[in-house]
Backbone as a printed PyTorch tensor [residue, N CA C, xyz], in Angstrom:
tensor([[[  1.3480,  -1.4060,   0.5800],
         [ -0.1120,   0.2010,   0.3030],
         [  0.8840,   1.5090,   0.1910]],

        [[  0.8400,   2.3440,  -0.9390],
         [  1.3020,   3.3130,  -1.0430],
         [  0.5770,   4.7970,  -0.5890]],

        [[  0.2540,   6.0370,  -0.1700],
         [ -0.2680,   7.1200,  -0.2820],
         [  0.7770,   7.5350,  -0.9590]],

        [[  0.4020,   8.9180,  -1.2930],
         [  1.2750,   9.9090,  -1.5290],
         [  0.4230,  10.7990,  -1.8690]],

        [[  0.8550,  12.1230,  -1.1790],
         [  0.3870,  13.2270,  -1.2730],
         [  1.1660,  13.9010,  -1.9540]],

        [[  0.1930,  14.9660,  -2.1660],
         [  0.0640,  16.3360,  -3.2840],
         [ -0.4280,  17.3020,  -3.4980]],

        [[  0.0330,  18.7110,  -3.3060],
         [ -0.8840,  20.1930,  -3.5270],
         [ -0.5430,  21.2340,  -3.0860]],

        [[  0.8310,  20.6760,  -2.3610],
         [  0.9000,  21.7380,  -1.5150],
         [  2.1110,  22.5690,  -2.5010]],

        [[  2.4260,  24.0690,  -1.4900],
         [  3.2780,  24.7520,  -2.1750],
         [  3.1590,  26.1800,  -1.7070]],

        [[  3.5060,  27.3770,  -2.2430],
         [  3.6770,  28.6490,  -1.3030],
         [  2.7250,  29.5750,  -1.7560]],

        [[  1.7310,  29.7270,  -0.7730],
         [  0.7620,  30.5890,  -1.0840],
         [  1.1370,  31.7990,   0.0450]],

        [[ -0.0450,  32.9910,  -0.5520],
         [  0.0240,  33.8060,   0.9230],
         [ -0.9720,  33.8090,   1.7440]],

        [[ -0.7910,  34.5040,   3.2160],
         [ -1.5980,  34.7320,   3.8220],
         [ -3.1500,  35.1040,   3.1290]],

        [[ -4.4090,  34.2920,   3.5290],
         [ -5.4510,  34.1970,   3.4380],
         [ -5.8380,  33.0830,   2.3710]],

        [[ -4.7870,  32.7150,   1.7120],
         [ -5.6380,  32.0650,   0.5930],
         [ -5.5160,  30.6000,   0.7680]],

        [[ -5.6690,  30.2550,  -0.5720],
         [ -5.8200,  28.6650,  -0.4260],
         [ -5.3330,  27.4850,  -0.9880]],

        [[ -5.3030,  26.2650,  -0.6710],
         [ -5.1660,  24.9550,  -0.9290],
         [ -5.7150,  24.3220,  -1.2900]],

        [[ -5.6880,  22.9700,  -2.0710],
         [ -5.8610,  21.7070,  -2.0500],
         [ -4.7900,  20.8690,  -2.2030]],

        [[ -4.8600,  20.1390,  -0.8820],
         [ -4.2970,  18.6260,  -1.1880],
         [ -4.8640,  17.3450,  -1.2410]],

        [[ -4.0000,  16.8720,  -1.8700],
         [ -4.7890,  15.5120,  -2.6500],
         [ -4.3840,  14.0480,  -2.1810]],

        [[ -4.4700,  13.0910,  -1.3030],
         [ -3.2220,  11.9500,  -1.3600],
         [ -4.0960,  10.8230,  -1.7220]],

        [[ -3.5550,  10.0580,  -2.5540],
         [ -3.5980,   9.2830,  -3.2490],
         [ -3.3320,   7.2090,  -2.8090]],

        [[ -4.3830,   6.4130,  -2.5890],
         [ -4.0170,   5.4420,  -2.1370],
         [ -3.6430,   4.5200,  -3.2110]],

        [[ -2.3760,   3.6030,  -3.5640],
         [ -2.7670,   2.4880,  -4.4540],
         [ -2.3390,   1.3590,  -4.3300]],

        [[ -2.0880,   0.4620,  -4.5980],
         [ -1.8500,  -1.2040,  -3.8450],
         [ -3.0690,  -1.6120,  -3.0460]],

        [[ -4.0930,  -0.6660,  -2.6570],
         [ -5.0950,  -1.2900,  -2.2670],
         [ -6.2340,  -0.5470,  -2.1500]],

        [[ -7.3350,  -0.8940,  -1.8560],
         [ -8.8970,  -0.1420,  -2.2030],
         [ -8.7810,   0.7970,  -1.3220]],

        [[ -9.3050,   2.1300,  -1.3080],
         [ -9.2120,   3.2710,  -0.1120],
         [-10.8750,   2.8970,   0.4750]],

        [[-11.3360,   2.8100,   0.2000],
         [-13.1800,   2.9650,   0.5450],
         [-13.1740,   2.2270,   2.1440]],

        [[-12.5340,   0.6480,   2.4680],
         [-12.7250,   0.7430,   3.8340],
         [-12.2990,   1.4870,   5.0070]],

        [[-10.6850,   2.0200,   4.3620],
         [ -9.7170,   2.8360,   5.3600],
         [-10.5860,   4.3990,   5.9230]],

        [[-10.0260,   5.1190,   7.1730],
         [-10.2860,   5.9920,   7.4650],
         [ -8.9470,   6.4450,   7.5120]],

        [[ -8.9010,   7.8320,   6.8850],
         [ -7.3460,   8.7410,   6.7480],
         [ -7.5520,   9.5320,   7.2990]],

        [[ -6.6420,   9.9210,   7.9850],
         [ -5.5060,  11.0310,   8.6860],
         [ -4.9500,  12.3050,   8.1110]],

        [[ -5.0440,  13.1180,   8.5430],
         [ -3.6620,  14.1840,   7.6790],
         [ -3.0820,  14.6360,   9.0470]],

        [[ -2.2660,  14.8940,   8.5900],
         [ -0.9880,  15.0180,   9.9960],
         [ -0.1470,  16.4180,   9.2020]],

        [[  0.6090,  17.2670,  10.3330],
         [  1.4470,  17.7120,   9.6090],
         [  2.7810,  18.3550,  10.9140]],

        [[  3.4490,  18.2990,  10.0500],
         [  4.9780,  18.4070,  10.7330],
         [  5.6210,  20.1310,  10.8240]],

        [[  5.6040,  20.8960,  11.6140],
         [  5.9030,  22.0910,  10.9450],
         [  7.5380,  21.8020,  11.2400]],

        [[  7.7280,  23.0700,  10.4660],
         [  8.9490,  22.8830,  10.2230],
         [  9.4540,  23.4250,  11.3340]],

        [[ 11.0610,  22.8860,  11.5750],
         [ 11.9680,  22.8350,  12.5330],
         [ 11.2060,  21.9820,  13.5370]],

        [[ 10.1250,  21.1490,  13.3310],
         [  9.6040,  20.3040,  14.1590],
         [ 10.0710,  18.9730,  14.0760]],

        [[ 10.4080,  18.1310,  15.4990],
         [ 10.8580,  16.4330,  15.0760],
         [  9.4470,  15.8730,  14.3380]],

        [[  9.8410,  14.8760,  14.0860],
         [  8.6860,  13.6250,  13.4990],
         [  7.8510,  13.0230,  14.5740]],

        [[  8.2260,  13.3900,  15.9610],
         [  7.3120,  12.7810,  16.7610],
         [  6.7120,  14.1310,  17.2390]],

        [[  6.7730,  15.2460,  16.8650],
         [  6.2250,  16.3170,  16.9470],
         [  4.8820,  16.7920,  15.9050]],

        [[  4.4050,  15.7100,  14.7160],
         [  3.7140,  15.7750,  13.8740],
         [  2.3230,  15.7790,  14.6490]],

        [[  1.2950,  16.9230,  14.3220],
         [  0.3990,  17.4510,  15.0550],
         [ -0.9630,  17.1290,  13.7610]],

        [[ -1.6180,  16.6330,  14.6600],
         [ -3.5640,  16.3770,  14.1810],
         [ -3.7300,  17.1870,  13.2800]],

        [[ -4.0120,  16.9040,  11.7880],
         [ -5.1930,  18.1750,  11.4450],
         [ -6.7610,  17.8110,  11.3000]],

        [[ -6.6830,  16.5730,  10.6400],
         [ -7.8780,  15.9060,  10.3910],
         [ -8.1440,  14.5730,   9.7410]],

        [[ -9.4060,  14.2190,  10.0980],
         [ -9.7280,  12.8030,   9.6800],
         [-11.1090,  12.5440,   9.1120]],

        [[-11.2170,  11.5150,   8.2270],
         [-12.2550,  11.4940,   7.6310],
         [-12.5200,   9.4730,   7.4860]],

        [[-13.6000,   9.3480,   7.9810],
         [-13.9320,   7.9590,   8.1490],
         [-14.0450,   7.0550,   7.1420]],

        [[-14.2070,   5.9860,   7.0760],
         [-14.4400,   5.4470,   5.7720],
         [-16.3790,   5.3720,   5.2980]],

        [[-16.9800,   5.9870,   6.4070],
         [-18.2500,   6.3710,   5.6380],
         [-18.6480,   7.7560,   5.8350]],

        [[-17.4750,   8.8600,   5.7970],
         [-17.5640,   9.6340,   5.6160],
         [-17.6240,  11.1790,   6.3800]],

        [[-17.4720,   9.9510,   7.5360],
         [-17.4130,  11.5640,   9.0360],
         [-16.2000,  11.7840,   8.8900]],

        [[-16.1980,  12.9930,   9.7870],
         [-14.5810,  13.8860,   9.6570],
         [-14.7760,  14.7140,  11.1980]],

        [[-13.5970,  15.1850,  11.2370],
         [-13.2620,  15.8880,  12.6890],
         [-12.1840,  16.2930,  12.3590]],

        [[-11.4600,  17.8260,  13.4140],
         [-10.6910,  18.3440,  12.8470],
         [ -9.6790,  18.9520,  13.5770]],

        [[ -8.7650,  19.5540,  13.9970],
         [ -8.4330,  20.0850,  14.7930],
         [ -8.5920,  21.3010,  15.2910]],

        [[ -8.5670,  21.7970,  16.3290],
         [ -9.2180,  23.2120,  16.8460],
         [ -8.3390,  24.1820,  15.5130]],

        [[ -7.4550,  24.5200,  15.8910],
         [ -6.7460,  24.9150,  15.0410],
         [ -7.0500,  25.2080,  13.4550]],

        [[ -7.6600,  24.1030,  12.7130],
         [ -8.5110,  24.1270,  11.4280],
         [ -9.8330,  24.3630,  11.0030]],

        [[-10.5800,  24.3160,  12.2350],
         [-11.9880,  24.3110,  12.0100],
         [-12.8100,  25.3710,  11.5530]],

        [[-13.4290,  25.2580,  10.6870],
         [-14.1660,  26.1030,   9.8200],
         [-12.9860,  26.9590,   8.6390]],

        [[-11.7310,  26.2870,   8.7280],
         [-11.0260,  26.5190,   7.0170],
         [-10.7510,  25.5340,   6.4470]],

        [[-10.7620,  24.1830,   7.2160],
         [-10.1820,  23.1130,   6.0110],
         [-11.2690,  22.4740,   6.4540]],

        [[-11.3730,  21.6610,   4.8880],
         [-12.5500,  20.4180,   4.9430],
         [-11.6720,  19.2760,   4.1480]],

        [[-12.0800,  18.3400,   4.8680],
         [-11.3190,  17.1450,   4.3210],
         [-13.0350,  16.2560,   3.2990]],

        [[-12.6600,  15.6020,   2.5120],
         [-13.5790,  14.7600,   1.8950],
         [-12.6890,  13.4880,   1.2100]],

        [[-13.5650,  12.8110,   0.2530],
         [-13.1360,  11.5430,   0.1420],
         [-14.1620,  11.5390,  -1.0440]],

        [[-13.3810,  10.7000,  -2.2010],
         [-13.7180,  10.1620,  -3.3650],
         [-13.1950,   8.4260,  -3.7080]],

        [[-13.8750,   7.7000,  -3.1710],
         [-13.4300,   6.0570,  -3.4000],
         [-13.3930,   5.6690,  -4.8000]],

        [[-14.2350,   5.7980,  -5.7520],
         [-13.7460,   6.2620,  -6.7950],
         [-12.4200,   6.1860,  -7.7600]],

        [[-11.8190,   7.1750,  -6.8950],
         [-10.4770,   7.9680,  -7.2410],
         [ -9.9220,   7.6140,  -6.0140]],

        [[-10.2230,   7.0100,  -5.4840],
         [ -8.5620,   6.0510,  -4.1640],
         [ -8.0240,   7.2430,  -3.7210]],

        [[ -8.6690,   8.5090,  -3.7330],
         [ -8.5720,  10.1480,  -3.0640],
         [ -9.0130,  10.0910,  -2.3940]],

        [[ -8.2880,  10.6250,  -1.3460],
         [ -8.8970,  11.9530,   0.1570],
         [ -8.1840,  13.2640,  -0.3180]],

        [[ -9.2600,  14.6720,  -0.0270],
         [ -8.6630,  15.7780,  -0.2950],
         [ -8.3950,  16.5290,   1.0460]],

        [[ -8.2080,  17.5030,   1.3060],
         [ -7.6920,  18.3830,   2.2630],
         [ -8.2050,  19.6510,   1.6890]],

        [[ -9.3150,  20.4760,   1.9530],
         [ -9.3750,  22.1090,   1.1750],
         [ -8.9320,  22.7850,   2.3410]],

        [[ -7.8770,  23.5640,   2.0190],
         [ -7.4880,  24.4570,   3.2860],
         [ -7.5540,  25.6860,   2.7870]],

        [[ -8.5120,  26.3630,   3.0100],
         [ -8.3880,  28.1890,   3.0610],
         [ -7.9960,  28.3630,   4.4360]],

        [[ -8.4420,  30.1570,   3.9380],
         [ -7.5250,  31.0890,   5.0610],
         [ -6.4420,  30.8280,   5.8270]],

        [[ -5.4170,  30.1460,   4.6640],
         [ -4.1060,  30.0060,   5.8180],
         [ -3.5860,  30.7960,   5.9680]],

        [[ -2.9210,  30.4760,   7.4210],
         [ -2.1260,  31.5500,   8.3330],
         [ -0.8680,  30.6180,   7.6820]],

        [[ -0.1870,  31.9390,   8.4720],
         [  1.7770,  31.4230,   8.5020],
         [  2.0100,  30.1200,   9.6330]],

        [[  1.1980,  29.7680,  10.1100],
         [  1.1240,  29.2180,  11.4600],
         [  0.7850,  27.4010,  10.8370]],

        [[  0.0360,  27.2920,   9.8580],
         [ -0.3870,  26.2390,   8.7750],
         [  1.0410,  25.9840,   8.0090]],

        [[  2.1710,  26.3620,   7.8080],
         [  3.3000,  26.0230,   7.2710],
         [  3.5240,  24.7370,   8.1290]],

        [[  4.3610,  23.4840,   7.0940],
         [  4.8730,  22.6380,   7.0790],
         [  4.4280,  21.6810,   6.0010]],

        [[  5.2580,  20.2960,   6.4570],
         [  4.7590,  19.2420,   5.9430],
         [  3.8590,  18.7380,   6.0510]],

        [[  2.5060,  18.4890,   4.9330],
         [  1.6180,  17.2610,   4.8860],
         [  1.4600,  15.8230,   4.7240]],

        [[  1.4450,  15.3430,   5.7360],
         [  1.1680,  13.7080,   5.8660],
         [ -0.3770,  13.0520,   5.6640]],

        [[ -0.4530,  12.3110,   4.5750],
         [ -1.6210,  11.2300,   4.6170],
         [ -1.2500,  10.0750,   5.2970]],

        [[ -2.3210,   9.3170,   6.4010],
         [ -1.8690,   7.9150,   6.7840],
         [ -3.0700,   7.4910,   6.8310]],

        [[ -2.9390,   6.4600,   7.1950],
         [ -3.7950,   5.1190,   7.1450],
         [ -3.9550,   4.6420,   9.3670]],

        [[ -2.3980,   4.9950,   9.6100],
         [ -2.3440,   5.2100,  10.4860],
         [ -1.0190,   4.1080,  10.6270]],

        [[ -1.5190,   3.3140,  10.1650],
         [ -0.5980,   1.3590,   9.7520],
         [  0.7930,   2.2230,   8.2010]],

        [[  0.1290,   3.0400,   7.3150],
         [  1.1980,   3.2230,   6.1230],
         [  1.1380,   5.1350,   6.3130]],

        [[  2.1560,   5.7760,   5.8160],
         [  2.0230,   7.3580,   5.9420],
         [  2.5620,   7.0460,   4.5350]],

        [[  2.3010,   8.0320,   4.0070],
         [  2.8170,   8.5610,   2.4980],
         [  3.6910,   9.3770,   3.0290]],

        [[  4.6800,   9.8460,   2.0670],
         [  5.4790,  11.1040,   1.5940],
         [  4.7930,  12.0600,   1.8590]],

        [[  5.2140,  13.2110,   2.0200],
         [  4.4840,  14.5740,   2.4540],
         [  4.6010,  15.0670,   1.5450]],

        [[  3.8170,  16.3210,   1.3270],
         [  3.7290,  17.6560,   0.7990],
         [  3.9330,  18.8180,   1.3650]],

        [[  4.8360,  19.8520,   0.9430],
         [  4.7950,  20.8500,   1.7180],
         [  3.9870,  22.0030,   1.4000]],

        [[  3.5150,  22.8460,   2.6090],
         [  2.7140,  24.1280,   2.2200],
         [  3.4280,  24.8530,   3.0360]],

        [[  3.8020,  26.1420,   2.3970],
         [  4.2550,  27.5230,   3.4340],
         [  3.7180,  28.6100,   2.7080]],

        [[  2.9920,  29.0760,   3.7670],
         [  2.1700,  30.2030,   3.8610],
         [  2.9000,  31.4770,   3.9100]],

        [[  3.2020,  32.7150,   3.4470],
         [  4.3750,  33.0590,   3.8330],
         [  3.6780,  34.3880,   2.4900]],

        [[  4.3450,  35.3470,   2.7800],
         [  3.7890,  36.7830,   1.9430],
         [  5.2490,  37.7590,   1.5040]]])
């Protein structure tokens, strides 16, 4: 099983990005997916929970992103999305998607003017 995160980049404060997490080697449908982020300068053990979505589509978010981020899934495309709006500099970091068993390579999000 492989997870590949993409969609990161440089964006100004207040801007938006949509991250994608593509699963290969298995069906996404039965899996819950979490997004975590590792802020710049922080260690792997200091990764922060961002959002999760269950196999049935229920979701939850870290308080710091509630109302700004939206997680969704397209099982037909084997992909989970993270729509990020009203981005802040403190959202900067490498974003990872995970089933908790498998971790994908992250995608870097930089929020800066």
